[in-house]
C-alpha positions in Angstrom: 0.0 0.0 0.0 1.6 3.3 -1.0 0.3 6.9 -1.2 -0.1 8.6 -4.6 0.9 12.3 -4.9 -1.4 12.7 -7.9 -4.5 12.2 -5.8 -3.7 15.1 -3.4 -2.3 12.7 -0.8 -5.7 10.9 -0.3 -5.7 8.0 -2.8 -4.5 4.5 -2.0 -3.0 2.5 -4.8 -3.1 -1.3 -4.9 0.3 -2.9 -5.6 -1.4 -5.6 -7.6 -2.5 -2.9 -10.1 0.7 -0.8 -9.9 3.2 -3.5 -10.8 1.5 -4.6 -14.0 1.1 -1.0 -15.0 4.8 -0.4 -14.5 5.7 -3.5 -16.5 3.4 -2.5 -19.3 4.9 1.0 -19.3 8.4 -0.4 -19.5 7.4 -2.6 -22.4 6.0 0.3 -24.2 9.2 2.3 -23.8 11.2 -0.5 -25.2 8.8 -0.8 -28.2 8.1 2.9 -29.1 11.4 4.5 -28.3 11.8 8.4 -28.3 8.1 9.2 -29.1 7.0 7.5 -26.0 9.6 9.2 -23.9 8.5 12.7 -25.2 4.9 11.8 -24.5 5.6 10.6 -21.0 7.8 13.6 -20.3 5.1 16.1 -21.4 2.5 14.3 -19.2 4.9 14.2 -16.3 5.5 18.0 -16.6 1.7 18.7 -16.9 0.9 16.6 -13.9 3.8 17.6 -11.7 3.6 21.3 -12.7 -0.1 21.4 -11.9 0.0 19.8 -8.5 3.4 21.2 -7.4 3.0 24.8 -8.6 -0.1 25.9 -10.5 -2.7 24.4 -8.2 -1.3 26.3 -5.2 -0.8 29.5 -7.2 -4.4 29.5 -8.5 -5.7 28.8 -5.0 -3.8 31.7 -3.6 -4.9 34.0 -6.4 -8.6 33.2 -5.8 -8.2 34.0 -2.1 -6.5 37.3 -2.9 -9.1 38.2 -5.6 -11.9 37.6 -3.1 -10.3 39.9 -0.5 -9.8 42.6 -3.2 -13.4 42.3 -4.4 -14.7 42.5 -0.8 -12.6 45.6 -0.1 -13.8 47.4 -3.3 -17.4 46.5 -2.7 -17.2 48.0 0.8 -16.0 51.2 -0.7 -18.4 51.2 -3.6 -21.4 50.5 -1.4 -21.4 53.0 1.5 -24.8 53.3 3.2 -23.8 56.5 4.8 -23.4 58.1 1.4 -26.6 56.8 -0.2 -26.9 59.4 -2.9 -24.5 59.6 -5.8 -24.8 63.4 -6.0 -22.5 65.7 -4.2 -24.0 66.9 -1.0 -27.5 66.1 0.1 -30.9 66.1 -1.6 -32.1 69.5 -0.3 -33.2 71.3 -3.4 -36.8 72.0 -4.2 -38.1 68.6 -3.1 -39.8 68.0 -6.3 -38.5 69.0 -9.7 -34.9 69.1 -8.9 -32.7 72.0 -7.8 -30.2 74.5 -9.1 -27.1 73.2 -7.5 -26.2 70.7 -10.3 -22.9 68.7 -10.4 -19.9 69.9 -8.5 -17.1 71.8 -10.3 -14.3 69.8 -11.8 -16.5 66.8 -12.3 -13.8 64.9 -14.1 -11.4 65.2 -11.2 -14.0 64.1 -8.8 -14.9 61.0 -10.8 -11.3 60.2 -11.1 -10.8 60.4 -7.3 -13.9 58.2 -6.8 -12.7 55.5 -9.1 -9.1 55.6 -7.7 -10.6 55.5 -4.2 -12.5 52.3 -5.0 -9.7 50.5 -6.8 -6.8 51.6 -4.6 -5.9 50.3 -1.2 -5.3 46.6 -1.9 -5.2 44.7 1.4 -1.8 43.8 2.6 -2.7 40.2 3.0 -3.8 40.1 -0.6 -0.5 41.6 -1.7 1.4 38.9 0.1 -0.6 36.2 -1.6 -0.2 37.9 -5.0 3.6 38.0 -4.5 3.5 34.2 -3.8 1.4 33.7 -6.9 4.0 35.5 -9.0 6.8 33.5 -7.4 5.1 30.1 -7.9 4.1 30.9 -11.5 7.6 32.1 -12.4 9.0 28.9 -10.9 6.6 26.9 -13.1 7.8 28.8 -16.2 11.4 27.9 -15.4 11.0 24.4 -14.1 8.2 23.1 -16.4 8.5 25.1 -19.6 6.8 22.3 -21.6 3.7 21.9 -19.5 0.2 22.9 -20.6 -0.1 25.4 -17.8 2.4 28.0 -19.1 -0.3 30.3 -20.6 -2.3 30.0 -17.3 0.8 31.0 -15.4 1.4 34.0 -17.6 -2.2 35.1 -17.2 -2.1 34.8 -13.4 1.2 36.8 -13.2 -0.3 39.5 -15.3 -3.5 39.7 -13.2 -1.4 39.8 -10.0 0.6 42.7 -11.3 -2.6 44.5 -12.3 -4.0 44.1 -8.8 -0.7 45.4 -7.4 -1.0 48.5 -9.6 2.2 47.6 -11.6 0.7 48.3 -15.0 3.8 48.1 -17.1 4.7 44.6 -15.8 1.2 43.4 -16.3 1.1 44.7 -19.9 4.4 42.8 -20.6 3.0 39.5 -19.3 -0.3 39.8 -21.2 1.7 40.5 -24.4 3.9 37.4 -23.7 0.8 35.3 -23.6 -0.8 36.8 -26.7 2.4 36.6 -28.7 3.6 33.2 -27.5 0.3 31.3 -27.3 -2.1 32.8 -29.9 -4.1 29.6 -30.1 -4.7 29.5 -26.3 -8.2 29.5 -25.0 -7.1 32.2 -22.6 -6.6 34.8 -25.4 -10.0 36.6 -25.0 -9.5 36.9 -21.3 -5.9 38.2 -21.8 -7.2 40.8 -24.3 -9.8 42.0 -21.7 -7.2 42.4 -19.0 -4.8 44.1 -21.4 -7.5 46.6 -22.1 -8.1 47.1 -18.4 -4.4 47.7 -18.0 -4.4 50.4 -20.7 -7.3 52.2 -19.0 -5.3 52.3 -15.7 -2.3 53.5 -17.6 -4.5 56.3 -19.2 -3.8 55.1 -22.7 -7.4 55.6 -23.7 -7.1 55.3 -27.5 -5.3 52.0 -27.3 -7.6 50.8 -24.5 -10.7 51.4 -26.7 -9.3 49.4 -29.5 -8.2 46.5 -27.3 -11.6 46.4 -25.4 -13.5 46.4 -28.7 -11.4 43.5 -29.7 -12.2 41.8 -26.4 -15.9 42.3 -27.1 -15.6 40.6 -30.5 -13.5 37.7 -29.0 -16.1 37.2 -26.3 -19.0 37.1 -28.8 -17.1 34.7 -31.0 -16.1 32.4 -28.1 -19.6 32.5 -26.7 -18.6 34.2 -23.4 -21.3 36.9 -22.6 -19.7 37.6 -19.2 -16.5 38.6 -20.8 -18.4 40.9 -23.2 -20.2 42.5 -20.2 -16.9 43.1 -18.4 -15.4 44.7 -21.5 -18.4 47.1 -21.9 -18.3 47.9 -18.2 -14.6 48.8 -18.5 -15.3 51.0 -21.5 -18.0 52.8 -19.5 -15.5 53.5 -16.7 -13.0 54.7 -19.3 -15.5 57.2 -20.8 -16.2 58.5 -17.3 -12.5 59.2 -16.8 -12.6 61.0 -20.2 -15.6 63.1 -18.8 -18.0 61.7 -21.5 -20.9 60.6 -19.3 -23.3 60.0 -22.3 -21.0 57.5 -23.9 -20.4 55.9 -20.5 -24.1 55.3 -20.0 -24.4 53.8 -23.4 -21.6 51.2 -22.6 -23.2 50.4 -19.2 -26.5 49.8 -21.0 -24.8 47.4 -23.4 -23.2 45.6 -20.5 -26.6 44.9 -18.9 -27.6 43.1 -22.1 -24.8 40.6 -21.8 -24.4 40.2 -18.0 -25.5 36.9 -16.7 -23.8 36.6 -13.3 -25.7 38.1 -10.4 -22.8 40.0 -8.8 -21.8 41.3 -12.2 -25.3 42.6 -12.9 -25.5 44.3 -9.5 -22.2 46.1 -10.2 -23.3 47.2 -13.6 -26.7 48.4 -12.6 -25.3 50.3 -9.6 -22.9 52.2 -11.9 -25.7 52.8 -14.4 -28.1 54.1 -11.7 -25.6 56.5 -10.3 -24.7 57.9 -13.7 -28.4 58.4 -14.5 -28.8 60.1 -11.2 -25.9 62.5 -11.9 -27.5 63.2 -15.3 -30.8 64.0 -13.4 -32.7 61.3 -15.4 -34.7 60.3 -12.4 -36.9 57.7 -14.1 -34.1 55.7 -15.5 -32.1 56.0 -12.3 -35.0 54.7 -10.3 -35.5 51.9 -12.7 -31.9 50.9 -12.4 -32.1 50.9 -8.6 -35.2 48.8 -8.9 -33.3 46.2 -10.9 -30.7 46.1 -8.2 -33.4 45.4 -5.6 -34.8 42.6 -7.6 -31.5 40.8 -7.5 -31.8 40.3 -3.7 -28.5 42.1 -2.9 -26.9 42.3 0.6 -28.5 44.5 3.2 -26.3 47.6 2.7 -26.8 47.6 -1.1 -30.5 46.8 -0.7 -30.9 49.8 1.6 -29.1 52.1 -0.9 -31.2 50.9 -3.8 -34.5 51.2 -2.0 -33.8 54.5 -0.4 -32.6 56.0 -3.7 -35.6 54.5 -5.5 -38.0 56.3 -3.1 -36.0 59.6 -3.4 -36.0 59.5 -7.2 -39.7 58.8 -7.3 -40.3 61.7 -5.0 -38.3 64.0 -7.2 -40.2 62.7 -10.2 -43.5 63.7 -8.6 -44.7 60.1 -7.8 -45.2 60.8 -4.1 -47.5 57.9 -3.5 -44.9 55.4 -4.7 -42.3 57.0 -2.6 -44.6 56.9 0.4 -45.2 53.2 0.0 -41.5 52.5 -0.4 -40.7 54.4 2.8 -43.4 52.6 4.7 -41.9 49.3 3.7 -38.4 50.5 4.8 -39.8 51.5 8.2 -41.2 48.0 8.7 -38.0 46.3 7.6 -36.1 45.2 10.7 -32.9 44.9 8.7 -32.8 48.7 8.3 -32.7 49.6 12.0 -29.1 50.8 11.7 -30.1 53.3 9.0 -33.1 54.8 10.8 -31.7 58.4 10.6 -31.5 58.2 6.8 -35.1 56.9 6.6 -36.5 59.6 8.9 -34.7 62.3 7.0 -36.2 61.1 3.7 -39.7 61.1 5.3 -39.1 64.8 6.2 -38.2 65.5 2.6 -41.4 63.6 1.5 -43.6 65.7 3.9 -42.2 68.9 2.3 -42.7 67.6 -1.2 -46.4 67.0 -0.3 -46.5 70.6 1.0 -45.2 71.9 -2.3 -47.7 69.7 -4.2 -50.7 70.8 -2.1 -49.6 74.4 -2.2 -49.6 74.4 -6.0 -53.0 72.8 -6.1 -54.4 75.2 -3.5 -55.2 72.5 -1.1 -55.6 73.4 2.6 -53.5 70.4 3.5 -50.4 72.4 2.5 -50.1 74.0 5.9 -50.4 70.7 7.7 -47.8 69.1 5.5 -45.5 72.1 6.1 -45.9 71.7 9.9 -45.3 68.0 9.7 -42.1 68.5 7.6 -40.7 71.1 10.0 -41.5 68.9 13.0 -39.9 65.9 11.3 -36.7 67.9 10.5 -36.5 69.0 14.1 -36.9 65.4 15.3 -34.0 64.3 13.1 -31.9 67.3 14.1 -32.3 66.6 17.8 -32.5 62.8 17.8 -29.5 62.1 15.6 -27.3 64.9 16.8 -23.7 64.4 15.9 -24.5 62.4 12.8 -24.7 63.4 9.2 -28.5 63.2 9.2 -28.7 66.0 11.8 -26.6 68.3 9.7 -28.7 67.5 6.6 -31.9 68.2 8.5 -30.6 71.6 9.8 -29.4 72.5 6.3 -32.8 71.6 4.9 -34.6 73.9 7.4 -32.2 76.7 6.6 -32.8 76.3 2.9 -36.6 76.4 3.4 -36.3 79.7 5.4 -34.0 81.1 2.8 -35.7 80.2 -0.4 -39.4 79.8 0.5 -40.1 81.9 3.6 -37.3 84.6 3.0 -36.6 84.7 6.7 -32.8 85.2 6.6 -32.5 85.4 10.4 -34.1 81.9 10.8 -32.0 80.7 7.9 -28.8 81.9 9.6 -29.8 80.1 12.8 -30.5 76.8 11.1 -27.4 76.9 8.9 -25.3 77.6 12.0 -26.9 74.6 13.8 -26.2 72.5 10.7 -22.5 73.6 10.7 -22.0 72.5 14.3 -24.2 69.4 14.4 -21.8 67.1 12.5 -18.5 68.9 11.5 -16.8 67.5 8.5 -19.9 66.3 6.7 -20.9 67.7 3.2 -23.9 69.6 4.7 -21.8 71.1 7.5 -19.3 72.4 4.9 -22.0 73.9 2.8 -23.7 75.4 5.9 -20.4 77.1 6.9 -20.5 79.0 3.6 -24.1 80.0 4.2 -23.4 81.1 7.7 -20.7 83.5 6.4 -23.1 84.9 3.7 -26.0 85.6 6.1 -23.7 86.8 8.8 -22.4 89.5 6.5 -26.1 90.2 5.5 -27.0 90.7 9.2 -24.0 93.0 9.8 -24.9 95.1 6.8 -28.5 95.3 7.8 -27.6 96.5 11.3 -25.2 99.1 9.9 -27.9 100.4 7.6 -30.5 100.6 10.4 -28.0 102.4 12.6 -27.0 105.0 10.0 -30.7 105.5 8.9 -31.7 106.1 12.5 -28.8 108.5 13.1 -29.7 110.4 9.9 -33.3 110.8 11.1 -32.2 112.2 14.5 -29.6 114.5 12.8 -32.4 115.9 10.7 -34.9 115.9 13.5 -33.0 116.5 16.8 -36.2 117.5 18.6 -37.7 114.0 18.1 -35.0 112.5 20.3 -35.6 115.0 23.1 -39.4 114.3 22.9 -38.7 110.6 23.0 -36.5 111.0 26.1 -39.2 113.1 27.7 -41.8 110.5 27.0 -39.6 107.8 28.3 -39.0 109.8 31.6 -42.8 110.3 31.9 -43.4 106.6 31.4 -40.8 105.7 34.0 -42.3 108.1 36.5 -45.8 106.7 35.9 -44.5 103.2 36.3 -42.9 104.2 39.6 -46.2 105.7 40.8 -48.0 102.5 39.9 -45.5 100.5 41.9 -46.0 102.7 44.9 -49.7 102.5 44.6 -49.4 98.7 44.6 -47.3 99.0 47.8 -44.1 97.7 46.2 -41.9 100.3 47.9 -40.2 103.4 46.7 -37.3 101.5 45.2 -37.7 98.4 43.0 -34.6 96.2 42.7 -33.1 96.1 39.3 -32.4 92.8 37.5 -28.8 92.8 38.5 -29.6 93.6 42.1 -32.2 90.8 42.3 -29.6 88.4 40.8 -27.0 89.5 43.4 -29.5 89.2 46.2 -30.5 85.7 45.1 -26.9 84.5 45.0 -26.3 86.1 48.4 -29.1 84.2 50.0 -28.2 80.9 48.3 -27.4 78.0 50.5 -24.0 76.3 49.8 -24.4 73.2 47.8 -22.4 71.1 45.3 -18.9 72.1 44.6 -19.5 75.8 45.3 -19.1 76.1 49.1 -20.8 79.5 49.2 -17.5 81.4 49.9 -17.3 82.6 46.3 -20.3 84.5 44.9 -20.2 84.0 41.1 -22.4 87.0 40.5 -20.0 89.3 42.4 -17.1 87.7 40.6 -18.7 88.5 37.2 -19.3 92.1 38.3 -15.7 92.4 39.4 -14.5 91.1 36.0 -16.8 93.5 34.2 -15.5 96.4 36.2 -11.9 95.4 35.6 -12.6 95.1 31.9 -14.2 98.6 31.9 -11.3 100.1 33.9 -8.7 98.6 31.6 -10.5 99.7 28.5 -12.9 97.9 26.3 -11.1 96.1 23.5 -13.9 94.8 21.4 -15.7 97.3 19.2 -19.1 95.6 19.9 -18.6 95.9 23.6 -17.5 99.5 23.3 -20.6 100.4 21.2 -22.9 98.6 23.6 -21.3 100.4 26.6 -21.6 103.8 24.9 -25.0 103.3 23.4 -26.3 103.7 19.9 -24.5 106.0 17.4 -27.0 108.9 17.7 -26.2 108.9 21.5 -22.4 109.2 20.8 -22.3 112.0 18.4 -23.2 115.7 18.4 -26.4 115.8 16.4 -26.2 119.6 15.8 -22.7 119.5 14.2 -23.0 116.3 12.2 -23.2 116.8 8.4 -26.3 114.9 7.1 -24.7 114.7 3.6 -21.8 112.6 4.9 -24.3 110.3 6.5 -26.2 110.0 3.2 -23.1 109.2 1.4 -22.1 106.4 3.8 -25.7 105.1 3.8 -25.7 105.0 -0.1 -22.5 102.9 -0.1 -24.1 100.5 2.4 -27.2 100.2 0.2 -25.0 99.4 -2.8 -23.0 96.8 -0.8 -26.3 95.2 0.4 -27.5 95.1 -3.2 -24.4 93.3 -4.3 -24.8 90.8 -1.4 -28.4 90.1 -2.6 -27.4 89.8 -6.2 -24.2 87.8 -6.1 -24.3 85.9 -2.8 -27.9 85.3 -1.8 -29.4 85.4 -5.3 -32.5 87.4 -4.5 -32.8 89.6 -7.6 -35.8 91.7 -6.5 -34.0 92.7 -3.2 -30.8 93.5 -5.1 -32.7 95.8 -7.5 -34.4 97.5 -4.5 -31.1 98.3 -2.7 -29.3 99.4 -5.9 -32.1 101.8 -6.7 -31.9 103.2 -3.2 -28.2 103.7 -3.6 -28.6 105.5 -6.9 -31.3 107.7 -5.4 -29.1 108.7 -2.5 -25.8 110.5 -2.4 -23.7 107.7 -4.0 -20.2 108.9 -4.8 -19.1 109.3 -8.4 -16.5 106.5 -8.0 -19.3 104.0 -7.2 -22.1 105.3 -9.3 -20.9 103.9 -12.7 -20.6 100.4 -11.2 -24.2 100.7 -9.7 -25.6 101.7 -13.1 -23.8 98.9 -14.8 -25.1 96.3 -12.3 -28.7 97.7 -12.4 -28.6 97.2 -16.2 -27.6 93.6 -15.7 -30.4 93.1 -13.1 -33.0 94.5 -15.4 -31.9 92.2 -18.2 -32.0 89.2 -15.9 -35.6 90.2 -15.0 -36.5 90.5 -18.7 -36.7 94.4 -18.7 -34.5 95.1 -21.8 -35.7 98.7 -22.2 -34.9 99.6 -18.6 -31.5 98.0 -19.0 -30.8 100.1 -22.2 -31.7 103.2 -20.3 -29.2 102.5 -17.6 -26.5 101.8 -20.2 -27.2 105.1 -22.1 -27.1 107.0 -18.8 -23.8 105.4 -17.9 -22.2 106.3 -21.3 -23.6 109.8 -21.2 -22.6 110.7 -17.6 -19.4 108.7 -17.1 -17.8 108.1 -20.5 -14.3 107.7 -19.1 -15.2 104.9 -16.7 -14.2 101.3 -17.5 -17.8 100.2 -17.3 -18.8 102.7 -20.0 -15.8 101.6 -22.1 -16.9 98.0 -22.1 -20.4 99.1 -23.3 -18.9 101.3 -25.9 -16.8 98.4 -27.2 -19.9 96.2 -27.4 -21.8 98.9 -29.3 -18.8 99.7 -31.6 -18.5 103.3 -30.4 -15.1 105.1 -30.4 -13.6 105.5 -27.0 -13.2 109.1 -25.8 -9.8 110.4 -24.8 -9.6 110.7 -21.1 -7.1 112.3 -18.8 -5.0 109.1 -18.8 -4.7 109.2 -22.6 -3.9 112.9 -22.7 -1.3 112.4 -19.9 0.3 109.5 -21.9 0.6 111.7 -25.0 2.3 114.4 -23.0 4.7 111.9 -21.6 5.5 110.5 -25.0 6.3 114.0 -26.3 8.6 114.8 -23.3 10.3 111.4 -23.7 11.0 112.0 -27.4 12.6 115.4 -26.5 14.9 113.8 -23.9 15.9 111.0 -26.3 17.0 113.7 -28.8 19.4 115.2 -26.2 17.4 118.1 -24.9 17.3 116.9 -21.3 16.4 120.2 -19.7 13.5 120.7 -22.1 12.2 117.2 -21.6 12.4 117.6 -17.8 10.5 120.9 -18.0 7.7 119.2 -20.1 7.5 116.3 -17.6 7.3 118.7 -14.7 4.4 120.4 -16.3 2.8 117.0 -17.0 3.1 116.2 -13.3 1.4 119.5 -12.3 -1.4 119.1 -14.8 -2.2 115.4 -14.2 -1.2 114.6 -10.6 -1.8 111.1 -9.4 -1.9 109.6 -12.9 0.2 106.7 -14.2 2.0 109.0 -16.6 2.9 111.4 -13.8 4.5 108.5 -11.9 6.5 107.6 -15.1 7.5 111.2 -15.6 8.8 111.4 -12.0 10.9 108.3 -12.5 12.3 109.6 -15.8 13.4 112.9 -14.1 15.0 111.1 -11.2 16.9 108.8 -13.6 18.1 111.8 -15.7 19.5 113.4 -12.5 21.3 110.3 -11.1 24.7 110.9 -12.7 25.3 114.7 -12.3 22.7 115.7 -9.7 22.6 112.8 -7.3 21.2 114.7 -4.3 18.2 116.0 -6.3 17.6 112.5 -7.7 17.5 111.0 -4.2 15.1 113.7 -3.1 12.8 113.0 -6.1 12.9 109.3 -5.3 11.9 110.0 -1.7 9.0 112.1 -2.8 8.0 109.5 -5.4 7.9 106.7 -2.9 5.7 108.8 -0.6 3.3 110.0 -3.3 3.1 106.7 -5.4 3.8 103.9 -2.9 1.8 101.3 -4.8 3.0 102.2 -8.3 5.5 99.8 -10.0 7.5 102.8 -11.2 8.4 103.6 -7.5 10.3 100.3 -7.2 13.5 101.7 -8.5 13.4 104.5 -5.9 12.6 102.0 -3.2 15.5 99.8 -4.2 18.0 102.8 -4.3 16.8 104.2 -1.0 16.9 100.8 0.7 20.5 100.3 -0.6 21.5 103.7 0.8 19.8 103.0 4.1 21.5 99.6 4.3 24.9 101.1 3.5 24.4 103.7 6.2 23.4 101.1 8.7 26.4 99.0 7.8 28.7 101.9 8.1 27.4 102.8 11.5 27.6 99.2 12.6 31.2 99.0 11.3 32.1 102.2 13.2 30.6 100.9 16.4 32.5 97.6 15.9 35.7 99.5 15.3 35.2 101.5 18.5 34.5 98.4 20.5 37.5 96.7 19.1 39.8 99.7 19.9 38.5 99.9 23.4 39.0 96.2 23.9 42.6 96.4 22.6 43.3 99.4 24.9 42.0 97.5 28.0 44.0 94.4 27.0 47.1 96.5 26.6 46.6 98.0 30.0 46.1 94.6 31.5 49.2 93.3 29.8 51.3 96.2 31.1 50.0 95.7 34.6 50.8 92.0 34.5 54.3 92.7 33.3 54.8 95.2 36.0 53.6 92.7 38.6 56.0 90.0 37.3 59.0 92.3 37.3 58.3 94.3 40.5 55.9 92.5 42.7 56.2 95.1 45.4 55.1 97.8 43.1 51.8 96.1 42.3 48.9 97.8 43.8 47.2 94.6 45.0 50.4 93.4 46.7 50.9 96.8 48.3 47.4 96.8 49.5 47.8 93.3 51.1 51.1 94.4 52.6 49.5 97.5 54.2 46.7 95.3 55.5 49.3 93.1 57.2 51.1 96.1 58.7 47.8 97.5 60.0 46.9 94.2 61.6 50.3 94.0 63.3 50.0 97.5 64.6 46.5 96.7 66.0 47.9 93.6 67.8 50.7 95.8 69.2 53.3 93.1 69.0 57.0 93.9 69.4 58.9 92.3 66.6 62.1 92.4 68.8 60.6 89.9 71.2 60.7 87.2 68.5 64.1 85.6 68.4 63.8 84.7 64.7 62.7 88.3 63.7 65.5 90.7 62.7 66.4 93.4 65.1 65.8 96.1 62.6 63.4 96.5 59.7 64.5 97.1 56.2 65.3 100.8 55.9 65.9 101.5 59.6 69.2 102.9 60.8 71.5 100.3 62.2 71.9 100.4 66.0 75.1 101.8 67.4 77.9 99.3 67.9 79.1 98.5 71.4 82.5 96.9 71.7 83.8 95.1 74.8 87.4 95.1 75.6 87.9 91.5 76.1 85.5 90.6 73.2 87.0 89.3 70.0 86.4 91.1 66.8 83.0 90.7 65.2 82.2 89.2 61.8 81.6 92.6 60.4 84.9 93.9 61.6 86.6 90.9 60.2 84.8 91.5 56.9 85.7 95.1 56.9 89.4 94.2 57.3 89.2 91.7 54.6 90.6 92.9 51.3 88.3 93.1 48.4 88.5 91.1 45.2 90.1 92.6 42.2 86.6 93.6 40.8 85.9 95.5 44.1 83.3 93.0 45.2 83.3 91.4 48.6 84.1 87.8 48.8 81.0 85.5 49.1 79.8 84.3 52.4 80.3 80.7 53.1 76.9 79.2 54.0 78.1 75.6 54.1 75.9 73.8 56.7 77.8 72.7 59.8 78.6 69.1 60.3 76.3 66.9 62.2 72.5 66.3 61.9 71.5 69.9 61.6 69.3 70.7 58.7 70.5 72.9 55.9 69.9 76.6 56.3 67.3 78.2 53.9 68.7 81.3 52.4 65.9 82.0 50.1 64.8 85.7 50.5 61.3 85.9 52.0 58.5 87.4 49.8 57.4 90.9 50.2 58.4 92.8 53.3 58.6 89.7 55.5 61.6 89.8 57.9 64.8 88.2 56.7 65.5 84.6 57.8 68.1 84.1 60.5 70.9 81.9 59.2 72.7 81.7 62.6 73.4 78.0 63.3 71.5 76.6 66.2 73.3 76.3 69.5 75.0 73.1 70.2 76.4 72.6 66.7 80.1 73.1 66.2 81.4 75.1 63.5 84.9 75.6 62.0 87.1 78.2 63.7 86.5 81.7 62.5 82.9 80.9 61.3 81.2 81.4 64.6 79.8 84.9 65.0 80.6 86.7 68.2 78.1 86.2 71.0 75.4 88.8 71.4 75.5 89.8 67.8 73.3 88.6 64.8 74.0 88.3 61.2 72.9 91.4 59.3 69.8 90.7 57.3 69.7 90.2 53.6 68.1 92.9 51.5 64.6 91.9 50.4 63.9 91.5 46.7 61.5 94.3 46.8 64.2 96.8 48.0 66.8 96.0 45.4 67.9 98.8 43.2 66.3 99.0 39.8 67.7 96.6 37.3 69.1 94.1 39.9 67.0 91.0 40.5 69.1 89.6 43.4 71.8 90.9 45.8 75.4 90.5 44.8 77.0 87.4 46.3 79.2 88.0 49.3 82.3 85.9 49.6 83.6 85.0 53.0 87.3 85.3 53.4 
């Protein structure tokens, strides 16, 4: 009994059968020769290559492909982004809205496709690497097997999934060129076309995919044809040709037979119809997906989008039935927020329908929709549904009710409900728009009120008088009710309530939060209010802060007119309310609008009238603009459109004058050209030609009249700071300033270096003096004086010390006393000793006496210390003649500090 490797390790072969087979095989070899050997070798390579290599490689590839498909499906089917459109479905809840596709649609589609196809799982990449390794080993080890073309196809597919397009292309070409009769040729052509799409070689990809379609039809493989058409649809999407993409997806549905393949194709087709706003076909495609019994996530997406598209198409009853079925489906409990939001959209769609029909149910439907939006906003706070609901309410108040304050509040709530979601991002832009609107409205109201009181100052006094009378009457009524003479204010009541509060919680009652707030407010007021809003609130309205009698009403009218115009542009460009924009622009033109803004206001009013269909009114504004402001750029654009000659303005005349002056300077008449340019500057100040003329004059003076040129450059920079012609002057003045700064810095550095060198020289001299004459050093002298003062304070007699010399350096020697029977002293002996030939006394013999006495130290003491006594101690014998006479001491040596200048040590004294 032996195990057979060809049966996957599970078959048992009977030896009775095996031996005859082997004998028969051997006999065949002997009879047939080489042909049999080739046959056996090919079969051996097929069998061994399959079970040893290709079987394991194909198994690993199927596992990796399953992981990749699961990952891509999870990205493609996201229940949290049920709609294929950008943002949320918050338009007019019926016939579609005005938002349309997002900008740069091609880039967005490219990012979506790359997002789905990218991010291959790491485990799948490891398996694909093993597939490539095993198949490559098969190509080398078993080159004659029947699995070579399969190995090449697996290698190419593995490289494709690893996003190595060039290597995949090479392997597919090896299969097609080396094995043109293989049954894998159609599949290889399909994958080669997919590779060209990923490499963005769209022209070549289209030809290859068309060839794959023909191969699939000829070979009877409809699934391959469907895959080829699906890939072509994706290619046309990347080329931003959505119509052609939809056609290819439609063709793919005709050939698709596999359930998963049909779901993938119908999902792509439904989303493209949705982006094209073909709601009926999109709903039909989602319906086909639902018929295929997909997974829960995809089923929810298909059913929800089907209901939404039916609502947008006006089939509200079908949408209602679908939503009822979704509410009753227990599999959709995790997506309740999306369902509740769609129900709110459906209620508002019913409101629009009943309102158009004049039905009284419109009000009830509106109330139901707002309550449903509020329910979603509060119940699912923090999720995308809450932000969508807040945005929907804000849009209703903006577009239908025209309550911009309520719109601002709901947009602000949508912005903070779920930050980072598409609705929150859109709401942030709306909050900015309506925040600017509210600011402009408050400014207009304040200026309008101020202008009224400037024109009618008595009205304010009457108002204050009436307010005082009302306050007094209110006080009398309180007294009549017995409430007391003084009624506590709101702040006083709050402070009293906090004062009587019992301590509880973390606040022990020792800190009164109301008093703390009052203290902080007082501190802020004492240090100065920094915020403008706080300052205005503290000082009161504008008409309370200005002198009404001295304020010019025309200046207020001019400011008010500019605010009207700004509000008109806000309405026209940002909010999109054309009637309000025309109202504010008309008020601006009727007020004291400045001449710099009036041409723009007329031009915009003409555009507004044309947008509203009033062509005659638009022409009147255009004629008035050309007639009153012919030199403005708005009038020039109209004149160009009408083919009228442009009038010469001051700029053109100034340019002609500059050209004449420049020609004169080029001909060599510098003085005449400068004079002409100076007159140009005087006649057209502030013009561009004046700036050029100033520059030309300064450049003409640079070589011979540099000071005047610098002065001109300074004036030019001050007068034309934003002009490009002032750049040369700025560069020259900056260079001069930098040079002066560097010069001053170098001068300071030189002074500092000189001072440092002087101090170093003084320190060096002081050190040299200390080394050569230590006693002359100030520090040493100071220390010596301190020692002397200390000795004087202690009142010690140096003569009491046996080792201290009898006299200090510089003292007069004591008088000599001689005894009759006393032998001659050492000094006497020395005085009688003849001098050496060079008139120097002989040296003193300081040889230590014999015995155990230590050697005598003859080193001179430092400073002013007393000399060391070199008299040998008693008890030691000395040679005759060397013993000093009793009662006398050896004269002290001269300290180093008292040596004459130029002599470092005393001259040696030789003893005779």
